[in-house]
VEXTI-504909 format. One record per residue (C-alpha): residue in one letter; x, y, z; residue number from 1; chain. Coordinates in steps of 0.001 Angstrom, whole numbers, plus 500000, padded with zeros to 6 digits. Each point is the difference from the previous one (the first is absolute). Layout:
N
+------+--------+--------+--------+------+-------+
! resn !   east !  north !     up ! resi ! chain !
+------+--------+--------+--------+------+-------+
!    a !      X !      Y !      Z !  NUM !     A !
...
+------+--------+--------+--------+------+-------+
***
This chain:
380
+------+--------+--------+--------+------+-------+
! resn !   east !  north !     up ! resi ! chain !
+------+--------+--------+--------+------+-------+
!    x ! 095880 ! 683326 ! 667574 !    1 !     A !
!    x ! 500905 ! 496837 ! 498078 !    2 !     A !
!    x ! 496381 ! 498766 ! 499852 !    3 !     A !
!    x ! 498665 ! 503392 ! 498902 !    4 !     A !
!    x ! 502651 ! 500266 ! 497302 !    5 !     A !
!    x ! 499311 ! 496467 ! 498770 !    6 !     A !
!    x ! 496263 ! 500724 ! 499696 !    7 !     A !
!    x ! 500696 ! 503228 ! 498112 !    8 !     A !
!    x ! 502321 ! 498407 ! 497433 !    9 !     A !
!    x ! 497569 ! 497101 ! 499618 !   10 !     A !
!    x ! 497267 ! 502439 ! 499019 !   11 !     A !
!    x ! 502346 ! 501768 ! 497572 !   12 !     A !
!    x ! 500928 ! 496651 ! 498481 !   13 !     A !
!    x ! 496377 ! 498961 ! 499397 !   14 !     A !
!    x ! 499195 ! 503346 ! 498362 !   15 !     A !
!    x ! 503114 ! 499811 ! 497821 !   16 !     A !
!    x ! 499450 ! 496468 ! 498650 !   17 !     A !
!    x ! 498352 ! 501113 ! 496686 !   18 !     A !
!    x ! 502875 ! 502392 ! 499302 !   19 !     A !
!    x ! 502584 ! 497363 ! 500912 !   20 !     A !
!    x ! 498430 ! 497532 ! 497592 !   21 !     A !
!    x ! 500142 ! 502546 ! 497168 !   22 !     A !
!    x ! 503615 ! 500991 ! 500761 !   23 !     A !
!    x ! 501097 ! 496363 ! 500121 !   24 !     A !
!    x ! 499517 ! 499808 ! 496229 !   25 !     A !
!    x ! 502647 ! 502690 ! 499447 !   26 !     A !
!    x ! 503448 ! 498661 ! 499207 !   27 !     A !
!    x ! 501595 ! 502125 ! 502730 !   28 !     A !
!    x ! 497880 ! 498298 ! 502695 !   29 !     A !
!    x ! 499219 ! 496673 ! 498352 !   30 !     A !
!    x ! 501989 ! 497979 ! 502532 !   31 !     A !
!    x ! 500233 ! 502304 ! 503016 !   32 !     A !
!    x ! 496309 ! 500785 ! 500598 !   33 !     A !
!    x ! 498736 ! 496365 ! 499880 !   34 !     A !
!    x ! 502881 ! 498970 ! 502269 !   35 !     A !
!    x ! 499680 ! 502847 ! 502500 !   36 !     A !
!    x ! 496248 ! 500452 ! 500154 !   37 !     A !
!    x ! 498719 ! 496500 ! 499218 !   38 !     A !
!    x ! 503002 ! 497829 ! 501066 !   39 !     A !
!    x ! 500256 ! 498402 ! 496564 !   40 !     A !
!    x ! 503191 ! 497893 ! 499824 !   41 !     A !
!    x ! 501216 ! 501761 ! 503125 !   42 !     A !
!    x ! 500347 ! 497454 ! 502841 !   43 !     A !
!    x ! 501542 ! 500604 ! 503413 !   44 !     A !
!    x ! 503751 ! 499850 ! 500510 !   45 !     A !
!    x ! 501287 ! 496658 ! 501249 !   46 !     A !
!    x ! 503354 ! 501148 ! 501386 !   47 !     A !
!    x ! 500403 ! 501505 ! 503471 !   48 !     A !
!    x ! 503241 ! 501964 ! 499871 !   49 !     A !
!    x ! 500353 ! 503499 ! 498441 !   50 !     A !
!    x ! 497177 ! 501723 ! 498161 !   51 !     A !
!    x ! 500700 ! 503159 ! 497979 !   52 !     A !
!    x ! 497182 ! 502165 ! 498717 !   53 !     A !
!    x ! 500670 ! 502505 ! 497210 !   54 !     A !
!    x ! 497637 ! 501961 ! 497813 !   55 !     A !
!    x ! 501359 ! 500006 ! 496468 !   56 !     A !
!    x ! 503005 ! 499392 ! 497781 !   57 !     A !
!    x ! 502253 ! 502701 ! 501491 !   58 !     A !
!    x ! 499587 ! 498766 ! 503552 !   59 !     A !
!    x ! 500570 ! 496385 ! 498955 !   60 !     A !
!    x ! 503246 ! 500945 ! 498244 !   61 !     A !
!    x ! 501223 ! 501822 ! 503109 !   62 !     A !
!    x ! 499545 ! 496794 ! 502007 !   63 !     A !
!    x ! 502663 ! 498145 ! 498027 !   64 !     A !
!    x ! 502973 ! 501056 ! 502107 !   65 !     A !
!    x ! 498193 ! 499033 ! 503200 !   66 !     A !
!    x ! 498800 ! 496642 ! 498698 !   67 !     A !
!    x ! 503502 ! 499201 ! 498694 !   68 !     A !
!    x ! 501346 ! 500307 ! 503528 !   69 !     A !
!    x ! 497284 ! 497657 ! 501304 !   70 !     A !
!    x ! 500626 ! 497147 ! 497569 !   71 !     A !
!    x ! 499930 ! 497493 ! 502841 !   72 !     A !
!    x ! 496443 ! 500989 ! 500962 !   73 !     A !
!    x ! 496624 ! 499110 ! 498511 !   74 !     A !
!    x ! 498497 ! 503085 ! 498350 !   75 !     A !
!    x ! 496386 ! 500848 ! 499128 !   76 !     A !
!    x ! 499085 ! 503138 ! 498047 !   77 !     A !
!    x ! 496601 ! 501615 ! 499576 !   78 !     A !
!    x ! 499291 ! 502815 ! 497531 !   79 !     A !
!    x ! 497196 ! 502222 ! 498727 !   80 !     A !
!    x ! 500694 ! 500507 ! 496287 !   81 !     A !
!    x ! 500452 ! 497618 ! 497071 !   82 !     A !
!    x ! 503411 ! 501465 ! 499131 !   83 !     A !
!    x ! 501093 ! 499471 ! 503594 !   84 !     A !
!    x ! 498745 ! 496423 ! 499906 !   85 !     A !
!    x ! 501882 ! 499242 ! 496798 !   86 !     A !
!    x ! 503233 ! 501455 ! 501375 !   87 !     A !
!    x ! 499687 ! 498204 ! 503342 !   88 !     A !
!    x ! 499614 ! 496682 ! 498186 !   89 !     A !
!    x ! 503450 ! 500544 ! 498490 !   90 !     A !
!    x ! 501586 ! 499690 ! 503454 !   91 !     A !
!    x ! 501093 ! 496362 ! 500458 !   92 !     A !
!    x ! 498530 ! 497898 ! 502825 !   93 !     A !
!    x ! 497475 ! 502673 ! 501057 !   94 !     A !
!    x ! 496262 ! 499296 ! 500230 !   95 !     A !
!    x ! 497914 ! 502850 ! 498571 !   96 !     A !
!    x ! 496370 ! 500983 ! 500589 !   97 !     A !
!    x ! 497775 ! 502994 ! 499441 !   98 !     A !
!    x ! 499003 ! 501631 ! 503291 !   99 !     A !
!    x ! 496247 ! 499452 ! 500377 !  100 !     A !
!    x ! 497678 ! 502873 ! 500822 !  101 !     A !
!    x ! 499567 ! 500805 ! 503693 !  102 !     A !
!    x ! 496869 ! 497916 ! 500671 !  103 !     A !
!    x ! 501761 ! 496765 ! 498984 !  104 !     A !
!    x ! 503117 ! 500470 ! 502120 !  105 !     A !
!    x ! 498611 ! 498598 ! 503291 !  106 !     A !
!    x ! 499445 ! 496695 ! 498193 !  107 !     A !
!    x ! 503000 ! 500120 ! 497652 !  108 !     A !
!    x ! 502987 ! 501026 ! 502126 !  109 !     A !
!    x ! 502118 ! 497216 ! 501454 !  110 !     A !
!    x ! 502588 ! 500276 ! 502738 !  111 !     A !
!    x ! 503540 ! 501055 ! 499029 !  112 !     A !
!    x ! 503002 ! 500903 ! 502087 !  113 !     A !
!    x ! 499963 ! 503545 ! 498624 !  114 !     A !
!    x ! 497972 ! 502151 ! 497608 !  115 !     A !
!    x ! 502045 ! 502718 ! 498272 !  116 !     A !
!    x ! 497939 ! 502653 ! 498195 !  117 !     A !
!    x ! 501483 ! 502610 ! 497670 !  118 !     A !
!    x ! 499370 ! 503731 ! 500027 !  119 !     A !
!    x ! 496385 ! 501205 ! 500171 !  120 !     A !
!    x ! 498143 ! 496672 ! 499844 !  121 !     A !
!    x ! 498121 ! 500715 ! 503223 !  122 !     A !
!    x ! 497170 ! 497488 ! 499591 !  123 !     A !
!    x ! 498419 ! 499931 ! 503492 !  124 !     A !
!    x ! 498722 ! 496418 ! 499927 !  125 !     A !
!    x ! 503354 ! 498770 ! 498712 !  126 !     A !
!    x ! 501803 ! 501144 ! 503138 !  127 !     A !
!    x ! 497110 ! 499366 ! 502383 !  128 !     A !
!    x ! 499435 ! 496387 ! 498953 !  129 !     A !
!    x ! 503729 ! 499291 ! 499779 !  130 !     A !
!    x ! 500427 ! 501128 ! 503600 !  131 !     A !
!    x ! 497080 ! 497801 ! 501080 !  132 !     A !
!    x ! 501794 ! 497085 ! 498321 !  133 !     A !
!    x ! 503105 ! 500750 ! 502074 !  134 !     A !
!    x ! 502050 ! 501392 ! 497106 !  135 !     A !
!    x ! 502775 ! 502554 ! 500568 !  136 !     A !
!    x ! 499081 ! 503027 ! 497820 !  137 !     A !
!    x ! 502358 ! 502467 ! 498346 !  138 !     A !
!    x ! 499560 ! 502996 ! 497707 !  139 !     A !
!    x ! 503135 ! 500899 ! 498007 !  140 !     A !
!    x ! 500946 ! 502810 ! 497608 !  141 !     A !
!    x ! 497209 ! 501985 ! 501641 !  142 !     A !
!    x ! 499436 ! 503605 ! 499066 !  143 !     A !
!    x ! 497400 ! 502737 ! 500410 !  144 !     A !
!    x ! 500275 ! 502495 ! 497140 !  145 !     A !
!    x ! 499452 ! 503734 ! 500418 !  146 !     A !
!    x ! 496956 ! 499778 ! 497781 !  147 !     A !
!    x ! 498277 ! 497236 ! 501954 !  148 !     A !
!    x ! 501035 ! 500984 ! 503534 !  149 !     A !
!    x ! 496964 ! 502203 ! 500718 !  150 !     A !
!    x ! 497678 ! 497243 ! 498788 !  151 !     A !
!    x ! 501606 ! 497479 ! 502332 !  152 !     A !
!    x ! 499717 ! 502468 ! 502901 !  153 !     A !
!    x ! 496257 ! 500433 ! 499481 !  154 !     A !
!    x ! 499551 ! 496272 ! 500575 !  155 !     A !
!    x ! 502673 ! 499622 ! 502674 !  156 !     A !
!    x ! 497510 ! 498168 ! 502249 !  157 !     A !
!    x ! 499641 ! 497340 ! 497299 !  158 !     A !
!    x ! 503736 ! 499630 ! 499330 !  159 !     A !
!    x ! 500685 ! 499764 ! 503724 !  160 !     A !
!    x ! 497962 ! 496782 ! 499953 !  161 !     A !
!    x ! 501828 ! 498745 ! 496888 !  162 !     A !
!    x ! 503432 ! 500706 ! 501496 !  163 !     A !
!    x ! 499036 ! 498316 ! 503256 !  164 !     A !
!    x ! 500248 ! 496743 ! 498031 !  165 !     A !
!    x ! 503447 ! 500739 ! 498537 !  166 !     A !
!    x ! 502957 ! 498958 ! 502157 !  167 !     A !
!    x ! 502873 ! 501738 ! 498187 !  168 !     A !
!    x ! 500124 ! 502783 ! 497413 !  169 !     A !
!    x ! 503057 ! 500879 ! 497900 !  170 !     A !
!    x ! 499558 ! 503545 ! 498651 !  171 !     A !
!    x ! 501787 ! 501437 ! 496990 !  172 !     A !
!    x ! 501136 ! 503188 ! 501751 !  173 !     A !
!    x ! 499992 ! 501821 ! 503314 !  174 !     A !
!    x ! 497029 ! 502151 ! 499002 !  175 !     A !
!    x ! 498086 ! 496869 ! 498981 !  176 !     A !
!    x ! 500798 ! 498550 ! 503423 !  177 !     A !
!    x ! 498582 ! 503065 ! 501748 !  178 !     A !
!    x ! 496831 ! 499953 ! 497929 !  179 !     A !
!    x ! 499467 ! 496265 ! 500502 !  180 !     A !
!    x ! 500397 ! 500409 ! 503757 !  181 !     A !
!    x ! 497417 ! 502801 ! 499955 !  182 !     A !
!    x ! 497604 ! 497581 ! 498292 !  183 !     A !
!    x ! 500474 ! 497412 ! 502740 !  184 !     A !
!    x ! 502907 ! 497831 ! 498829 !  185 !     A !
!    x ! 501836 ! 498689 ! 503062 !  186 !     A !
!    x ! 503399 ! 498485 ! 499196 !  187 !     A !
!    x ! 501250 ! 502156 ! 497105 !  188 !     A !
!    x ! 503551 ! 499903 ! 498627 !  189 !     A !
!    x ! 501617 ! 501778 ! 497060 !  190 !     A !
!    x ! 501132 ! 497447 ! 497422 !  191 !     A !
!    x ! 500295 ! 502101 ! 496847 !  192 !     A !
!    x ! 498494 ! 498975 ! 496683 !  193 !     A !
!    x ! 500691 ! 496433 ! 498913 !  194 !     A !
!    x ! 499591 ! 501005 ! 496361 !  195 !     A !
!    x ! 503381 ! 501743 ! 500217 !  196 !     A !
!    x ! 501696 ! 496629 ! 500374 !  197 !     A !
!    x ! 498425 ! 498490 ! 496891 !  198 !     A !
!    x ! 502056 ! 500160 ! 496795 !  199 !     A !
!    x ! 497662 ! 500256 ! 496979 !  200 !     A !
!    x ! 500076 ! 496935 ! 497799 !  201 !     A !
!    x ! 500635 ! 500469 ! 496278 !  202 !     A !
!    x ! 498043 ! 497305 ! 498169 !  203 !     A !
!    x ! 500893 ! 501062 ! 496453 !  204 !     A !
!    x ! 503115 ! 501779 ! 498757 !  205 !     A !
!    x ! 499388 ! 502646 ! 497353 !  206 !     A !
!    x ! 502737 ! 501465 ! 497822 !  207 !     A !
!    x ! 500652 ! 503586 ! 501072 !  208 !     A !
!    x ! 499187 ! 502397 ! 497127 !  209 !     A !
!    x ! 502585 ! 502602 ! 499039 !  210 !     A !
!    x ! 497408 ! 502699 ! 500551 !  211 !     A !
!    x ! 499087 ! 501334 ! 503442 !  212 !     A !
!    x ! 497178 ! 497934 ! 501530 !  213 !     A !
!    x ! 497416 ! 501906 ! 502037 !  214 !     A !
!    x ! 497262 ! 498022 ! 501719 !  215 !     A !
!    x ! 496729 ! 501316 ! 501365 !  216 !     A !
!    x ! 499606 ! 497368 ! 502719 !  217 !     A !
!    x ! 496816 ! 498859 ! 501772 !  218 !     A !
!    x ! 497873 ! 502804 ! 498592 !  219 !     A !
!    x ! 496424 ! 500509 ! 501153 !  220 !     A !
!    x ! 496902 ! 501605 ! 498504 !  221 !     A !
!    x ! 500799 ! 503401 ! 498401 !  222 !     A !
!    x ! 503710 ! 499844 ! 500904 !  223 !     A !
!    x ! 501090 ! 499057 ! 496479 !  224 !     A !
!    x ! 498431 ! 503136 ! 498558 !  225 !     A !
!    x ! 501060 ! 502311 ! 502846 !  226 !     A !
!    x ! 503621 ! 498864 ! 499873 !  227 !     A !
!    x ! 500389 ! 499809 ! 496207 !  228 !     A !
!    x ! 498617 ! 503518 ! 499635 !  229 !     A !
!    x ! 503003 ! 501203 ! 501990 !  230 !     A !
!    x ! 502666 ! 497526 ! 498927 !  231 !     A !
!    x ! 502848 ! 501207 ! 497833 !  232 !     A !
!    x ! 501075 ! 497237 ! 497634 !  233 !     A !
!    x ! 502608 ! 500192 ! 497252 !  234 !     A !
!    x ! 500768 ! 497841 ! 496991 !  235 !     A !
!    x ! 502446 ! 497900 ! 502022 !  236 !     A !
!    x ! 497303 ! 498848 ! 502452 !  237 !     A !
!    x ! 497867 ! 496886 ! 500168 !  238 !     A !
!    x ! 496965 ! 500363 ! 502240 !  239 !     A !
!    x ! 498442 ! 496914 ! 501609 !  240 !     A !
!    x ! 496646 ! 500344 ! 501775 !  241 !     A !
!    x ! 499139 ! 497302 ! 502556 !  242 !     A !
!    x ! 496494 ! 500455 ! 501484 !  243 !     A !
!    x ! 499525 ! 498715 ! 503532 !  244 !     A !
!    x ! 496802 ! 498068 ! 499243 !  245 !     A !
!    x ! 499636 ! 497661 ! 496980 !  246 !     A !
!    x ! 496316 ! 500832 ! 499574 !  247 !     A !
!    x ! 501142 ! 503454 ! 498817 !  248 !     A !
!    x ! 502255 ! 498692 ! 497210 !  249 !     A !
!    x ! 497444 ! 500577 ! 497231 !  250 !     A !
!    x ! 499168 ! 503525 ! 501146 !  251 !     A !
!    x ! 503665 ! 500984 ! 500314 !  252 !     A !
!    x ! 500741 ! 498457 ! 496598 !  253 !     A !
!    x ! 497390 ! 502235 ! 498366 !  254 !     A !
!    x ! 501409 ! 503068 ! 501734 !  255 !     A !
!    x ! 503599 ! 499198 ! 499007 !  256 !     A !
!    x ! 499023 ! 499323 ! 496375 !  257 !     A !
!    x ! 498397 ! 503444 ! 499761 !  258 !     A !
!    x ! 502876 ! 501620 ! 501859 !  259 !     A !
!    x ! 502541 ! 498422 ! 497628 !  260 !     A !
!    x ! 498123 ! 500950 ! 496820 !  261 !     A !
!    x ! 499763 ! 503652 ! 501042 !  262 !     A !
!    x ! 503760 ! 500123 ! 500493 !  263 !     A !
!    x ! 500959 ! 497834 ! 497046 !  264 !     A !
!    x ! 501489 ! 497328 ! 502261 !  265 !     A !
!    x ! 499928 ! 496232 ! 499517 !  266 !     A !
!    x ! 497999 ! 497885 ! 502467 !  267 !     A !
!    x ! 500024 ! 496327 ! 500948 !  268 !     A !
!    x ! 499102 ! 497498 ! 502708 !  269 !     A !
!    x ! 502405 ! 497835 ! 501966 !  270 !     A !
!    x ! 497793 ! 496953 ! 499435 !  271 !     A !
!    x ! 500691 ! 500250 ! 496261 !  272 !     A !
!    x ! 503308 ! 501843 ! 499769 !  273 !     A !
!    x ! 502850 ! 499658 ! 502470 !  274 !     A !
!    x ! 502854 ! 501357 ! 497883 !  275 !     A !
!    x ! 499425 ! 503561 ! 501294 !  276 !     A !
!    x ! 500027 ! 501422 ! 496475 !  277 !     A !
!    x ! 496928 ! 502191 ! 500643 !  278 !     A !
!    x ! 500065 ! 503491 ! 501484 !  279 !     A !
!    x ! 497206 ! 499140 ! 502441 !  280 !     A !
!    x ! 499279 ! 496536 ! 501336 !  281 !     A !
!    x ! 497099 ! 498810 ! 502154 !  282 !     A !
!    x ! 500891 ! 497329 ! 502537 !  283 !     A !
!    x ! 496861 ! 497870 ! 499690 !  284 !     A !
!    x ! 501444 ! 496912 ! 501710 !  285 !     A !
!    x ! 499959 ! 499142 ! 503688 !  286 !     A !
!    x ! 503217 ! 499375 ! 501935 !  287 !     A !
!    x ! 502219 ! 502033 ! 497677 !  288 !     A !
!    x ! 500632 ! 503127 ! 502052 !  289 !     A !
!    x ! 503153 ! 498750 ! 501746 !  290 !     A !
!    x ! 501353 ! 498703 ! 496676 !  291 !     A !
!    x ! 499470 ! 503459 ! 498513 !  292 !     A !
!    x ! 501594 ! 501747 ! 502978 !  293 !     A !
!    x ! 503142 ! 497993 ! 499246 !  294 !     A !
!    x ! 500420 ! 501819 ! 496655 !  295 !     A !
!    x ! 498517 ! 503389 ! 500940 !  296 !     A !
!    x ! 501917 ! 503235 ! 500371 !  297 !     A !
!    x ! 497215 ! 502133 ! 501480 !  298 !     A !
!    x ! 496980 ! 498830 ! 501996 !  299 !     A !
!    x ! 496992 ! 502241 ! 500552 !  300 !     A !
!    x ! 498479 ! 498263 ! 503016 !  301 !     A !
!    x ! 496261 ! 500554 ! 499835 !  302 !     A !
!    x ! 497210 ! 499662 ! 502503 !  303 !     A !
!    x ! 501506 ! 503229 ! 501315 !  304 !     A !
!    x ! 499055 ! 502703 ! 497487 !  305 !     A !
!    x ! 496316 ! 499906 ! 500998 !  306 !     A !
!    x ! 498780 ! 500103 ! 503577 !  307 !     A !
!    x ! 498331 ! 497014 ! 501658 !  308 !     A !
!    x ! 502313 ! 497104 ! 499115 !  309 !     A !
!    x ! 503091 ! 500768 ! 502037 !  310 !     A !
!    x ! 502837 ! 498908 ! 497722 !  311 !     A !
!    x ! 501654 ! 496680 ! 499183 !  312 !     A !
!    x ! 503082 ! 498067 ! 501067 !  313 !     A !
!    x ! 503208 ! 501874 ! 498945 !  314 !     A !
!    x ! 502345 ! 497189 ! 501061 !  315 !     A !
!    x ! 499606 ! 497974 ! 496805 !  316 !     A !
!    x ! 501212 ! 502691 ! 497548 !  317 !     A !
!    x ! 502625 ! 501095 ! 502551 !  318 !     A !
!    x ! 501381 ! 496456 ! 500060 !  319 !     A !
!    x ! 500992 ! 500496 ! 496323 !  320 !     A !
!    x ! 501360 ! 503501 ! 500567 !  321 !     A !
!    x ! 497339 ! 501680 ! 497865 !  322 !     A !
!    x ! 499500 ! 503738 ! 500139 !  323 !     A !
!    x ! 496645 ! 500261 ! 501775 !  324 !     A !
!    x ! 497472 ! 502825 ! 499905 !  325 !     A !
!    x ! 496907 ! 499868 ! 502215 !  326 !     A !
!    x ! 497015 ! 502209 ! 500566 !  327 !     A !
!    x ! 499368 ! 501671 ! 503325 !  328 !     A !
!    x ! 497277 ! 497644 ! 501294 !  329 !     A !
!    x ! 502012 ! 497220 ! 501656 !  330 !     A !
!    x ! 498265 ! 499759 ! 503379 !  331 !     A !
!    x ! 499691 ! 496197 ! 499806 !  332 !     A !
!    x ! 503676 ! 499463 ! 499193 !  333 !     A !
!    x ! 501887 ! 502463 ! 502214 !  334 !     A !
!    x ! 502031 ! 497315 ! 501754 !  335 !     A !
!    x ! 501154 ! 498462 ! 496715 !  336 !     A !
!    x ! 500806 ! 503390 ! 498479 !  337 !     A !
!    x ! 502162 ! 500785 ! 503033 !  338 !     A !
!    x ! 502171 ! 496993 ! 499118 !  339 !     A !
!    x ! 500827 ! 501224 ! 496487 !  340 !     A !
!    x ! 502465 ! 502744 ! 499121 !  341 !     A !
!    x ! 499717 ! 502445 ! 497086 !  342 !     A !
!    x ! 496286 ! 499648 ! 499220 !  343 !     A !
!    x ! 498632 ! 503162 ! 498389 !  344 !     A !
!    x ! 496617 ! 500895 ! 501509 !  345 !     A !
!    x ! 498016 ! 502663 ! 498201 !  346 !     A !
!    x ! 496555 ! 501363 ! 499219 !  347 !     A !
!    x ! 498454 ! 499594 ! 496561 !  348 !     A !
!    x ! 500884 ! 503610 ! 499212 !  349 !     A !
!    x ! 503626 ! 499496 ! 501018 !  350 !     A !
!    x ! 500243 ! 496898 ! 497807 !  351 !     A !
!    x ! 500188 ! 502232 ! 496918 !  352 !     A !
!    x ! 503236 ! 501548 ! 501265 !  353 !     A !
!    x ! 501874 ! 496791 ! 500840 !  354 !     A !
!    x ! 503038 ! 499196 ! 497883 !  355 !     A !
!    x ! 500429 ! 496209 ! 500110 !  356 !     A !
!    x ! 503664 ! 500369 ! 499032 !  357 !     A !
!    x ! 500725 ! 501732 ! 503300 !  358 !     A !
!    x ! 498383 ! 497380 ! 502221 !  359 !     A !
!    x ! 502163 ! 497707 ! 502111 !  360 !     A !
!    x ! 499588 ! 496252 ! 500087 !  361 !     A !
!    x ! 498126 ! 498694 ! 503016 !  362 !     A !
!    x ! 501335 ! 497537 ! 502517 !  363 !     A !
!    x ! 498588 ! 498275 ! 503071 !  364 !     A !
!    x ! 501353 ! 501660 ! 503112 !  365 !     A !
!    x ! 499605 ! 496970 ! 502229 !  366 !     A !
!    x ! 498426 ! 496571 ! 500115 !  367 !     A !
!    x ! 497796 ! 499400 ! 503013 !  368 !     A !
!    x ! 501082 ! 497328 ! 502418 !  369 !     A !
!    x ! 497376 ! 497465 ! 501087 !  370 !     A !
!    x ! 501951 ! 498112 ! 502643 !  371 !     A !
!    x ! 497642 ! 500752 ! 502886 !  372 !     A !
!    x ! 496973 ! 499128 ! 497865 !  373 !     A !
!    x ! 501525 ! 496725 ! 498846 !  374 !     A !
!    x ! 501022 ! 499124 ! 503540 !  375 !     A !
!    x ! 496483 ! 500732 ! 501234 !  376 !     A !
!    x ! 498458 ! 497706 ! 497389 !  377 !     A !
!    x ! 502681 ! 497346 ! 500219 !  378 !     A !
!    x ! 499813 ! 499502 ! 503765 !  379 !     A !
!    x ! 496278 ! 499188 ! 499903 !  380 !     A !
+------+--------+--------+--------+------+-------+
***
């Protein structure tokens, strides 16, 4: 199986080289593609203790509480995205690399005491080669969403091979445990979601406006229009729109300018105006969402009003006691939503009827304990 898979991904790699070269000129991939697919400035790790692999910024942030408890150990971190790489480099004493594409891993991976992989980063060669090197392998924060479960089942024969190279799996919930076992995972334990233990970090303190602050958070394509068509604002409201992806800033800016003009509302951008004097404000700066949650009264948590995305993390706005409204499509975040009290979940049609004044403030019901996970890592 391993040889056949390696040959297949090698063929895919060769065919994809022209596209990879073109994409490497885009700012979003300028560092990650050369590092991952051509090993540019991406040498092997030199330490041999604990190796964490995370995909992007969110997963790297969730590692903080674990790494803090392992301050006496040598830590390596590999990532996929540029934002994840930048964040990982902020963690003191850790060595950071991009995870190379599958065909390079047999020659790139060095022996560690343990490899700890977060969530759905099921790269077959990563686990296979690590096991051949004698590394203890762990998958933590693992989940199988409702939306992706049938897809995993269709390729259960493939995932059975992948899981045969994973020693221990910590699932987010009991249902995740059952699904992972059906896919071939052997030693599966329920460890909750480590993101629940991470307090969001405010990097800039804004002065809270006297008006009510409503934020459209992590919005995706078409959500801004769909939500604003049904949103009831009054003269005492300030609306902040924070798109999920920065490449959409220009498009959302154009939409909000037109929306504001039609309703005789003032419009501005956070990059130029941070005094919150405008009726509608576009958050066109990265890393500001938590800072804005800290002064928000109502959060419309997007990625949930259109099908296919599965919702976003509700713990961050709940940490600040915001009143939170979410759409109905939260299949990727069910475990996290179960930890938060007083979230209002509604359809787009029901959104028109919601009175924000009647909503209760959210709070986190519990913080997941990671003692067994930490003990498992620490004893290796």
